N, C-alpha and C positions, 0 to 999 in steps of 0.2 A: 524188500523193495525191488530188488533186481528181478525177482521172479514175477512180481506184479507188472513190471514194465514189459517184460516179454509176453506175459499172458495178455496184457492189454493190447500189445502189438498184434498178437495172433487173432484176437477177437475184433480188432479194428485195424486192418492192414493198410487201408488207404492213406492215412496221415504219414506213416513211416515211409511208404513208397514215394509219395509226393515230396517228402522232405529230402530224400536222397536223389530224386530226379533233379531237384533244384540245386543241391550241392554239386552234383555231377556237371550240370550245365555251367555253373559259375566257375567250377574247377577247371573245366576245359578252356573257358575263356581266359582265365588267369594264366594257365599254362602257355597260351599263345602269346601273351604279352610279357612274360617274365624275362628279364635280361639274362643273357648267358655270359658268364665271366669265368676266369680260371679260379681266382680266389674270391671270397666274399667281399663286396664293396664296402670299404671303410673310409669315412670322411675324417681325415686326420687334421686337427688344427695345427698346421705347419706353416710358418712364415719364413720367407727367405729375405735376407738383407745382402744385397750385392753392391760392392763399392769398387770402382776401378780407379787406378792411378797409373797412367801410362809409364812404363819403364821401371816402376818400383819393384824392388826385390821382395821375396816372401818375408824375410827377416824384418825389413823395414816396415812392411805393411802390418806384420803381426804387432809390432810395438806401437805404431802410430795410429792404426785404424782398428784392427780386429779386437785387441784387448779392450779398447775403449767401448766398442760396440757391445761386447760381451758383458762388461761391467755395468753398462747402462740397462740392458734387458734382464740381467740376472735377478733383480729384486721383484720382477713382475709375478703376479699370482698365477699359480697353476702350471709353472714350467716343469716339464719332464726332463728335458736335456737340451743342451746347447752344443752344437757341433759347428766347427769352422774348417774350411778348406782354403788355403792361401797359396796361390800360384803367382807366376810372374805378372805383376800389374793388376791382379784381381783378388779380392777377398770376398768369400761367400760364407755367411753365417746363417745356419738354419736353426730356428727356435721352435722346438716342438713342445706343445702344451699337452697336459693330461686330458684324455678323452672325457667328455662330459663335465669338465670343470669350467672351461672357458670355451665359448663359441668361436668358430673360425673367424667370423667377422670382428668380434671383439678382440681377438688375438692380434689381428692386423693393426687395429687402431692403437692398441697398447704398445706394440713394438714401434710403430711409426712415431708415436709421441715420445718414447724413450730415446730414439735416435735423433729426433729433432732437438731435444734438449742439449745434446752434446755436439750438435753440428758445428758450432763455433770452435770446438776443441780439435776437430779433425783438420788435416792439412788442407790448405786453400787450393792445392793443385788437383784434388780428387774430382772425379765426376760426381754429380749429385747422386746420393744413395738411392738405389732402387729397392723399394720395399713392397713385396707382393705375397699374396697367399698362394701356396702351392696347391693348385686345383687339379692338375693332370696326374695320371698314373706315372710311375717311375719308368715303365718300359713302353716303347712304341708298340702299337698294334699292327701297323703295316709300314713298310718302306718301299717306295716306288722309285724307279729310274726313269728319267725323261730323256727322250732323244728326238731330234728333228734334223733332217738334212739341210733345211733352209736357215737354221739358226746357228750362231756361234755359241761358244760356251757362256760368254757374258750375256747374250740375249736369252739363252735358255735359263740362266740363273735368274734373270729379271722376270722371266715368264713364270717361274716357280714362285718367286717372292711376291709378285703382283697378282697374276691371274689365278694360279692354282691355290695359293693361300687364301685369297679373297673368296673363292668359290667353296673351299672346304671349311673355313673357319666357322661359318654359321650353321653347319650341319649338326643335328642332334647328337650329343655325346662327344663331339670333337673338342678336345681341350687345347691342343697346341699343334701347329704345323711347323716343323723345323727343316730348313733346307740342309741337305747333306752334299758336301762337295761343291763343285762349281766355282765361280769367280765373281768378285764384285767390281763393278766399274769404278774407276777412280781417275781424277785428274792429278797426275804426278808431276811435281816440280822438283827436278833434281838439280841442286845448286852446284856451281863450280867453286870449290873451296879457294882456288887461286884468285878468282875474280872477287870473292867475298873479302879475302884478305887485302887485296889491292884497293878495294873501295871502303875498307873498314866497316863492313856489314856483317851481321850474324843471321843465321837461319831464323832466329826468333824475331828479329826485326822485320824480315821479309814476311813471315807468317802474320805478324801483327798488322803490317801494312795491308795485306790482303783481307784480313778480318774487317778493317775499317772501310775498304773500298768495295768489297763484294757484297753489297747490300741492295735490297729492294724493299723498302719499308713504307707502309702507309702511315701518315700522321698529320693531323691538322685538317681544317676544312675552310672553305671559302664560299662566298655567295656571288661569285663572278657571273655577270650577265643575268642577275636576278634569280639564279638557280643555285641551290646548295651543292657544292662539289667537294669530294674528298681529295686530299693532296697526297701524292705518292712520290717518294724520293727514289730514283733509280740510278745506280752507279755500277751495277754488276755487268761484267762482260757477257756478251751474248754468244760468242763463239770462242773456241780455243785460240785461234790467232788473235782475237781481240784481247784475250787474257794475257797472251805473250807480249802484247803491246802496252800493257799496264805499266805505269811509271812508279818506281819505288824511290821514295825520297831519301836523298843522302844528307841533305841539310836543307835549310830554309831557301837556299838559292839553287840547289842542284838536285837532279833526279836521274835515275837510270832506268832503262827499259828492262822489264823482267826477262824478256827473251835473251838479253845480252848477258844475264847472270846465270841462266839455267836453261835446261831443255824442258819444254812444257809439252806433255804428252797426254792424250786421252787414251788411257790404258786400263789395266786391271790392278787391283790391290795385290800386294805381296802375299803369296799363298802361305797360309799357315795350316792348311788341312787339305785333304783330298778324299775322294771316294772312288773305288774301282770295283768293277764286276768282272771276275776272271781276268784281272790285270788290265782291263780297258777302263779309261776314265769315264765316269758317269756323273751327271747332275741328278740328284735325287732329292727326295723329301721323306721325312718320317712323320707319321701321324700319331699323336699321343691322345688317348681317350681321357675325358674328364673323370674325376673320381666317381665311382659308382656306375659308370656307363657300361652298357653291354658291349663287350669286345666284338662279338660276332655282328651285332647291329651296326656298330661304328664301321667295321670293315665293309659291310654291305653298302652302307650309305656312301662311303668313300668310293667304292667300286662303281656305283651307279653314277655318281657325280663325274668321275673321270671318263666314263663312257660318253656322257653328254659332252664333255669338253673335247674328247677325241673326235666326236661326230662334227663338232663346230670347227675345230682346228685340225683339219684332216692331215696335215703334215707333222703333227705331234704324236708321238707314240709313248704310252705309259706301260712299263714292265714291272710286275711285282717281283722284287728281289729278296725280300725278307718279310716274314709275318710271324706273329704270335697267336693269331686268332685261329689258324688251322688246327693247332694242337688243342686249343680250347674247344673248338667245334668237334674235333675227333674224340675228345674226352666225353663230351655230352652224348655224342652218337654211341660210343662204346658203353656208356652207363645205361642208355636206353636199351641197347641190345642185351646187356647183362640183366636188366630188369625183366625183359620179356622172357629171356631164356630161363632165368631163375624161377619166374612165376610158372612157366610151363613144367619145369622139373618138379616143383612143389605140387602142382595139380596131378602129375603122373603118380607121385608117391601116394597121394590120397586115393586115387583110383585103384592102385595095386592093393591097398589095404581094405578098402570098403567094397570093391568089386560091384559098385552100384553107380551107374553113370549119372543118375539123378542127384544122388547125394554128392557126387564129385562136382557137379555144376553148382550146387548150392554153396559148397566150400569155395569154389573158384571165383564166384561172384564177389566174395569178400575183398579180393585184391584190388580190382579197379574202384570199388566203392570206398575203399580206405585211402588209396593213393591219390585219386583225382581230387577229392575235396581238400586234401593236404595242400595242393597247389594254390587253392583259393586262400587258405590260411596264411601261407608263407608270402603270398603276394600282398596281403593286408599288412604283414609285418615288414614289408620292404626288402625281403630277401631276394636273392638271385639263384639261378640254376648254376651252381659252381661245383668245384671238386668235392666240397664237404657236404653240401645239401644233397647232391646227387648220390654221394656215398651213403648218406643216411637212408635215402629212398631205396637204393639197391640192396643194402644190408637188411632192411626190415621186410624184404619180400617174404621170406619164410615166416617171420614173426607175425605179419599181418594176417596170414591165413591160419595162424595158430589158434586164435580164439574161435574162429569158425569151425576148425577141425574138431576142437574139444566139444563144441556144441553139437555138430552134426554127428560125431561118433556116438555121443550119448543118445541122440535121437534114434540112430540106427539100432543101438543096443535096446532101447525101449521098444522100438518097432519090432525087433526080433522076439520080444516077449509075447507078441500077438496083438499089440495095440494098433489102433488106426494111426495113420500118419499125424492127424490133427492132435489126437490125445498123446501120442509119443512126443510130439514137439512141445506140448504144454507141460507134460511131466518132466521131460528131460531138461528143459530150460529152467524149470523151477529147481531141480536137483543140482544143476551144475553152476547156477548163477554166482554163488560166492566165489568159487574157484576161478571163474572167468574174470570176474572183477579184480580178484587178488592178483592174478597173473598180469593183467594190463596195468594195474596200479603200481606194482613193483617196478615194471619197466619204465613207466612214466616217472616214478620217484627217483630212479637212477639217473635218467637223462635230463630231468628238469634242472638240477644244479649245474650241469654242464652249460645249459642255456643261459645261466646267470653268472658265469665266471667273470671276474673283474678284469679291467685293463684291456689292452689291445688284443692279447691272447683270447680273452673272453669274447671279444667281438668276432674274432675269427670262428670260434667254435660254438658261438651262440646259435648259428644257423644249423649246425649239425645236431646239437642236443635238442633244440626245440622242434626241428623237423621230425626227428624220431618220436618225440613225445606226442606231437600233434597227430602223426600217422597212426600211432598205437591207440590214441584216444578215439579216432574215427573207426579204427578196427573194433574197438570195444562197442561203439554205437552200432556198428554193423552186426556184431555177434548178438547183441541184445535186441535189436529192432528188425533186422532184415533176415538173418539166418533162420530164426524160429518161424517167421512168416513163410519163407520159401519152403522150409521143411514141412510145414503144416499143409500147404496148398499145392506144392509141386511134387513132393515125394509120394511114392506109392505106399499103401499100407500093407502090401503083401510081403512078408518076410521071405528071405531065400531059404532054400533047403537047409535043414540043421546040419551043421558040420561038427565033426568030433574035435575035441580039443587038440591042438597041435602039439607036436613033439617039443617045440620051443617052450610053450606054456607049461607043460608038465615038467620039463627039466628045470625051468625057472622056479617053479613052486618047490621042487625038492631042494634046490640050492637055497631058496629063501628060508625054508623051515630049518635047514642046518645052520644058516647064519644067525637066525633068531635064537637058536638054542645056544650058540656061542657068541652072543651079542657083544660081550665085552672084548672078545678077541677080534671080532669084525671091526668094531670101532677103533680098536688099538691099531690094527693093520692099516686102516684108512688114515689114521693120524700119522703113522710112519711113512706111508706113501706120499702124504702131503709134504712132510719134511724133505723127503728125497726130491720131490717135484720142485720145491722152492730152491733147493741147492742147484738143481739142473737149470732152472729158469735164471737164477742169478749168475750162473756161469756163462750164459749166452752173451755175445757181444752186443753193444748198443750203438745206435746211430740215430740221427734226427729224422731224416727222411730217406727211404730207399731211392737209389738212383733210377731215373726214368729215361727211357729211350725216346727222346722227343723228336728225333730225326734232324737234329741240328747240333753242331758243335761250336762252342765259343772259345776262341783262343785270344788271350791277352798277349800283346807284343810290347816289349819295352827295350829300347836301345839305350846305350850309355848316355849320361848327361852330356849335352853339347852336340849331340848328333843333329844333322840337318834333315829337312823334310825330304830331300832327294835320297838320303840314306834310308830313311824310313820307307820310302816308295820302293827302293830296290829290295828291301827285305820282304815287304808285303807281296811284291810281285813274285819273288822266289817261293814264298809260302804257297801262293795261289797255284803256281806251276807244279810244285811237288804234290800238293793235296789233290789237284785236278787229275793226276794220273791214276788215282784210286777209282775203281769202277763204280762204287756206290755214291761218289760225290757228284752232285748235280750242278753245283755252283759255289763260287767262293766270293763273298762280298767283303771288302775291306774298307774300313773307315779310319783314317789317320788324323792325328792332331788332337785327339782326346782319349783319355784312358777309360776303362770300364766304370770307374767311379766318377767320371765327369771332369777330371783334371785336364786342363788344356795345355798341351805341350807337343811340339812337333815330333818328339821322340816316341810317342805312344801311338799304338794302333790297336784296333779290335777287329779280329777276323771272324766272320760268320761262315761256317762251312755247312752248306745245305746238303742233306743226304736224302736218298730215296726213302719212301715210307718203309717202316720196318717189315711190313707184310710182303714187300717186294724184294727183300734181300735175305740172304741166308746167314747173316751174322749181325750181332748187335752193334749199336753205335759205340759201345765201350771197346770192342775189339778193333773197330775202325780207328778210334781215337789212339789206341796203342800203336797201330801201324803208322799213322800219321806222325805220332810223337817220335818213333824211331827214324822216320824219314827226315824229320827236321832237326834231329839231335846233332847233326854235323854243322849246323849254322853257328858261326862264331860270334861272340860278343853280343848276343841277343838273349833276353830272358823271355822264354815262351812258356805260358801256363794255360792249360785247359781249365776252364771254369765249369762249375756245375750249373744246373738249370736255373738256380737263383743268382748266378753271377758271382759266386764265391768259390773258395777252395774247401777241401775236406775239413780242415781245422783252421780256425782263425781266432786270434785274440790280440789284445792290445796291451802295451806297456805305457802307463801314464805317469806324469809327474809335473809339478810346477817348474822344476829344474829340468829343462830340456836336455842338457848334456848328460845329467845323471840317468835320465830315462833312456836316452839313446845308448849309453854304455851298458845298461842292464839289458836292453833289447839285443844288442850285439852278443852279449854273453849267452843269452838264451838261444839265439840262432846258432852260435858256435857249438853249443851242447847238443842241439837238435841234429846238427849235421853229422855228429859223431855216432848217432843212433840210426841203425839201418831201418828202423820202423818208420822213420820220417823221410819224406822225399821232397827235395828242393825247398827247404825252409828259406824264407826271405822276408826282409823288412820292406814293405811296399812304399814307404814314403820317407826314406832316409837318404836318398841319393843326393850327392853334391854335384853341382854344376859349375863349370869354369866361370870365372868372373874377372873382368878387368876393373880393378879398383882405382878410382881417381881420388886420392886423398888430398883434400883441400888444405893448403898451407894458410891457416887462418890469419897469421900475423901479416904475411905478404898480401893476402887478399884484402885485409882491412886497410893496410897502407895504401893500396892502389884503388880503394873504393869499390871493390868487387864483392858482391854478396854470394854466399854459397847457393842461395836459391836461384840466382841468375846463372850460375855455373851449371846447376842441375837442369834448369830449363833449356839452356843452350845445348847440352849434350842430348837431352831427350828429343827435342825438336829436330836436331841435326841428324839423328840416327833412325828414329822411328816415326817422327812427326808428332804433332801436338795430340792431346787427348781427343778422342773421337767427337766428344761433345763441343770442342772448341775449334774444330776444323772449319775453315772457310768453305763455302759451297758454291757450286756452279749449277745454274738452272738450265735444264734441257727439257722443254715442254713441261710435263707434270712431274718430272723427276728432279730431285736434288742430289747432285753428284758431289761427293766430298773432294776437296782440294788438299792434297798432302804435300807439305814442303819438307824436303830432306836434302841432305847433300848427296853427291854422286855415290853410287854403290861402291865403286872401287875405293873411293876416299874413306868410306865408312869402315872398310876392312883394313885400313892402313893406319897403324898407330901414330907414326910421325905426322900424318895429315890431321888426325884427330887432335893431336896436341897443339897444332897450329891454329885451330879454330879460335876465333876471337869472342871475348865476352864483354858486354858493355859495362863501363864503370859509372860511378855516380856523376862524374863530371862530363860524361858524354864520350870519353875516349874508349878505345877498344883494346883490351889486353888479351894476348894469346893465353890459351889454357896452360901451356907449359910453364908460364910464369907464376901460376897460383896453385897448381896441382902436382902431385907426384904420382906417377903411374906404376902399378904393380899388378902382377897376376895372382889371383887367389881363388878360393872356392867358396860357394855359398849354398845354402839349402835350395834344392830345386823346387820343393813344395813343403808346406807345413800343414799338419792336421792337428786340430785341437778338439777336446771333448770336455765339457763342463769346466772351461777355463784352464785346462791343463794341456800340455803337449801330449800328443798321442802318436805312438809308433805302432802301426798295424803290422802284425806278423801273420803270414799265411803259410800253410804247409799241407802237402798231400800225404795220404797214408799209403804205406806199402801194400801190395796185393794181399788180400786176406784179412786186413785189419780195418776196423771201423773207426769212425770219429770218436765214439765213446771210449774205445780202448786207447785211442791216441790221447784224449784228454786226461785219462787216468795216468798214463806214462808221463805226460807233460807236467802234471802237478807234482810228480815225484822228483823232477829235475832239481839239482842243487841250486841252479841259478834262479829258479822260480821260487823255491822255498826260502831263499836268503836274499830277497830284494833289498836294495838300499833304502834307508829311511826316506820317506817322502815319495817313494815310487811304488806304484801298485799295479796289480795284474787284473785284467778284465776280459772275459770271453766276449767275442763279438760274432756277428753274423749268425749262421746256423748254430754254432756252439753256444752262443748266448741264448738264442731262442729255445734250443733244446732243453736246457735246464729250467727255463721259465715255464715252458709248456708242461713239462713233466711234473713240476711242483704244483702247478695249477690243477692238473688232472688228479694228482694225489689228494688235494683238498676236495675236489669235486667227488672223487670216489668215496672218501670218508663221509662227506655230507650225504651222498646217495645211499650208502649203507644205513646210516642213522635214519634217513627218511623212510627207507624200505622197512626197517624194524618198526617204526611208529605206525606205518600203514598196516602192516600185518597184525600188530597188536590190536589195532582198532577193528580190523575186519574179523579176526578170529576170537576176539574177546578173551585172549589168553596171553600171558607174559612168556610162558615157556615154549609153546608151539612155534612161534616165530624164530626162536633160536635154532630149533631143529631145521627149519626151512633154510635159514642162512648158512647152515653147515654145507649146503650144496655148493657154495661159492668156492671154498678151498678144494673141493673134489674135482674142479675143472682145471686146476693149475697143471696137473700132470699132462693132460691132453694138450694144453697150450705149449708146454715145453717140448713135448714129443713132436708136435706138428712143426714147430719152428726149427728144431734140430734136424728133422728128416728133410725139410725143404731147404735148409741152409740159410734161413732168414735170420736177420738180427732183430733185436728188440728196437722198434722204431715207433714213431708217432702213430702210424696206422695200427700197430700191434697194441699199443696202449688203448687206442679207441676200441679195438676188438675186445680187450679184457674188460673194458668198461661195459661194453654191450653184453658180455657174458654175465656180468653181475645182475643184469636185468632179466635174462632169459633162462638161466640155469635153475632159478628158484621155482620155475613152473612145475617141474616134476615133483618136487617135494610138496608143493601146494596141492596138486591133484591127489597125491597119495594121502596126505594128512586130512584134507577136507573130507574125502570119502571114508577114511578110517574113523574119524571122529563121528561122522554121521551114522555109520554102522554100529559103532559102540553105543550111541544114544538110542539105537533101536533094540538094544538088549544083548548084543554079542559081546563076548569077552574081548578084552583089548587085543590079545594075541590073534584070535580068529578074525577080529575086525581088521587088523593090519594085513593078515594073509588075504582076506577077501578083497580088500582095497587094492592090494598089489596085483591080484589076479585080474580084477576088473579094469584096472587103470593101466596095465602094462601095454595094451594095444594103443590107446591114444597117446601114451607117453612116447613110445617108439615111433609112432606115426608122425607126431608133431616134430620130434627130433630129426627124423629123416627128411621131413618136408622142409624144415629150416636149413638143414645141411644141404639138401638138394638145391634150395634157392640161392645158396652161396657158392655152389660149385663153379658157376661161370666166373664169379669174381676171383675165386682161388686160382683159376687157370691163368689169370693175368693177361687175357687176350685183349687186343685193341689198345688205343691210346689211353694212358692213365692206368693201365693194367698193373704196372709195377707198384703203384700206390695201393691199389685195392687188394692185391694178392696176399701179402703177409697178414693183413687183417682178417681176411676170410679164412685163411689157413688156421690162424689162432682161434677163431670162433668155432670152426668145424671141429678142430681137435679138442678144444675145451668142452664143447657141447656133447660130443660122443663120449668122452671120458666121464663127464659128469652124469650123463644118463645111465651108463653102465654101472657106475658106482652108487648112484642114488637109489637104484632099484634094489640094491643090497644093503647099503650102509644106512640110509635114512630110516627104513623100518626098525632096524636094531637101535638106532639112536633115539627114535621116538619112544620105544619101550623103556629105554634107560631114563630119558628125561621125564616121561610121564610117571614112571615109578618114583623118581626123585620128587616130582610134584606132589604125588600122593603122600609121601612121608612128611613133606613140609606142611601139607594140609592137616595131617593128623596131629602134628606138633602144635600148630597154631589154632586148631579147632576149639579147644577149651577157652582160649582167650577171646575168640570170635563170638562164642556162645555167650560168655559173660558180658561182652560188650553189647550184645543184642538185648540181654536182660536189663 
């Protein structure tokens, strides 16, 4: 049938040409509209439950809030995992559902219903739970700083919150706009504790009085004057002096002016965070793309919108201080350059072998005609141009021209017999049809299972596997429909002058005949080399992903618990100063008040160090990181950790247990043992720090006798020191703005224990009791933050590896530690971050490889109509392992995800040599030649296309192997593995496969003779 298709195309060229013209047009259109992202867009059904309780400790929140929320959502259908992060006054629970089991919208409804059912069980003092679907990406795509000589910090902050956010929020692909740094306007009422005590007032009473008086509500209606009118009650102060003149009731007969109790100031909220650029304060904003949006498109839309804003508000200046899209765009650009360079090298190889420019053009046309329609197909599937789909396209460059090379080489061979170009194309396409289909079918069979891997890992690699399979399918269509047509009508029928057989061919034939004479020895040596290759491969170090030079360093800063924001500022400024002295550093952006994991605390900071592009410097970012690390090593009492491009450390894992103390004890034992091993650098538990605490123990007997409730005590302390919960703050109206009014005691009084103890608490009979009468004060420690996973306490441990060691080697050493092997009962170990993803991905690929090999076997059995021949073809697979091991060892690369992808690709392409040899040998044997002579002739005739296609594929991957451009570190080890395996497999296949074919065929003949009598009797 394959021959008939090509023959029909040659006799009727117009339909095939028009078909590919249409495919090319729609492919180019699809390419122009495909989103450009770093990773494939994945819509994860993730729901966040955020509950705030002002002043509550993490331990208190865990017991009273988080556990109840977790227990409520745990029975829901399709939950993958539940994670909770609890900080001071805030509990955040993320509920992640299995992909494809529950829709994102249904997940939100289910979680909201579950939380609503337990709302009455939660503390009355919490803010209303905020339940929302997480729709934006985890990382911002751009961060800008805003400056204006005519605006104060407060005005700039409001400009970002109001004008900038409103203009950007509706742009296509923008998920969230978050202000970074700046200050919030606030009306602050700082009460005089002496006046409060003298008048028997509490901060809570003042706050409640303002809540009752600062109102402006519409309610009721009237028909005065014959017209219906709405009724509005107005009691709110219009100015700050008016607010200071408000009367606070002391009793039914007496009141006091607010200004006589406190200072009333129109000021800014107490700073809990800041942002600096090169040590200078900035007000900025970060833009997060929605899930699945093109990062490059979002960055472009934001840039255009800000240009318009800048043109309208001429005194406002926007400066890009951090971005993630440039590396994404650079990766796209590098991949395109690699594609063009690889294609050019593949075409050069074809020309060097064929020495016919017409034949070279015919082969070269296969590349664009295979790749461009692929863009149309992946657009229909909802894919993007990301690191994996681009990787697939760049790696199949040599493969796509493979089918066309096989076709055109056979046409040239027939043309050299004296046939016209038309007849040569007709006969050659008929002869080679089965081999071409078998080569493409095996590649598709290998990569199709990758496209259907399950789970989140499967969604990531779905685009890679299906992109390769689709591109190879179009390559097959080109080889069957376009290449024969072009060969018939474009090539000349005049053969070149006859050349003598080359020295290489003659030497190869002599070696071949000798190997066939000693076929068992040949196969035995091949088996031995495979065993050695496997030992060499397994001895190589492993890691999840090779480190990439992204032109940016991320530094996590953690000060001791109890540190102030001013201390964090001093540390971040010093880091910016020291890092800025290195010539390759272009800027240092610091964001304090939040950790890299999103935990809010003034002792955390994240420092982003922007470097010049790697092509503009003479050393890598890793060398610069080492120098900066040495420069910062002298800073005392600060934990500084450089993070990888994914925001993690080389090795990360967690210790979990229902008993938090037992889990923490086990985690400490592991860290202690890690610290004693020089292979591990700076092991640390990320969420086990204790913060100082002033504990006010209520004397319940005394409080009961005096009619004072513990709730009133807690309310008084909270309002006096930090103010009421944000949702319960009185508000001051200024035009279109609602300014919160925060009631607290004087700052100096808050920091003075005797003054705090003299604060009064209202009793049931209206009297006021000093705190010292009902509480005992003591200094203690409490958890600064708590993390939970699947309703267990989780202690995350991160560690870096010493130079020369990979994360895979580190995990092997880690699992052998005594403290890990002998965990207490109820405590378990779990890899996290890259360490967890690594094992999951490798296991998934192992399943996909096994499925691919089985599918290849089925395809080959169906195509060849034989059970034994496909096993000979599959023997090509182990022959490539030696080349993979040699390539990785020579280049110093570890076995990583790109290498696994490369090995998977080898499974599809190395079988082509055996297919071409066996297909021709079986055909020659059917024409009357002996099996030995048929094999020798097949090898002699097919050695040129085999070597040519191998070198073309290797040439197409050389630009990737060089690792030039953004993303080159990811592509390089994979291309090295593929080139090494391809060259080794080709060299060995030309010798080993013929010998193995004779052995297997002889075995098949003996089996046939044994069962022939039974088959004959069955026919009778």
